C-alpha positions, 0 to 999 in steps of 0.5 A: 498475464492479467493482474488479479486481486489474488495475485496482488495479495500473493505479492504483498504476502511475500513482502510483510514487514518491509518498508514502503511508501503509499501514494494515494489520490485524495481528490482532484489535484491532491495526493497523499504520500505516507511511509510505513511498514506492511504489517498484515494482509487479510482476504480483502485488505492490507494494513500499513503501520505508519511512521509516527514522525510523519503521521498523526495516526498509527495505521491505515488500511487499503483494499487490493482493489485500490491497487488494481484500479490504480487509486493508490501506488506502492513503492517498497524501499529499494524498488522502482515502482510497484503497482 
């Protein structure tokens, strides 16, 4: 079954409030890794509240297209690897 933006949103809707790690491509050889909690989902984006111990800012948002194009990867605590 092909992955669509709607199916990605449905999967994330069921995981609101869970802790996760987001790995994002930040350049040619740079990768940023952020830990936080999936806070909210909207029609085009989702919001992650970041751990204040590790990050300088409170929230970050990503689009579902970032997941679809594999610009970011999400791993929920207790899971192997979710795209």
